[in-house]
C-alpha angles and dihedrals in degrees: 000000000000126000132219114229121184112208132185131028118322135180090227130052110276092231090058092049092049091048092050092048090051090048090050090051091049090050092049091049090054091050091049091051092052092046092049090052090053093046091048090053090051091048091050088055091052091047091051094044099045102024094226129129113229093254092051092046093051092048092052093041094050090049089053092240098129104058129229103300111151089232091065093054090046090049093050091046091049091053092050093047091046091055092048092050094047089051092047091048091054092050094047093048088061089065094057 
């Protein structure tokens, strides 16, 4: 587990700053969780509608074999955002 250490002069007590930073991280983690739930629901809709696993979809999409349907761009964007949020979640959990 990591530890937050506030160094240097501050206008507020360092314990208060550290507490607020931890609370901000906890809040961000909650937001990430909610967003991931929403993304996962969207992905489930795409899976049901198009019958592709994410890996298959990305392969076909990147080869240009699916066309320009808005759903496909939304699906790809959702997968990218999901990965970014999962990575951010892992980094932030190291702080707690």
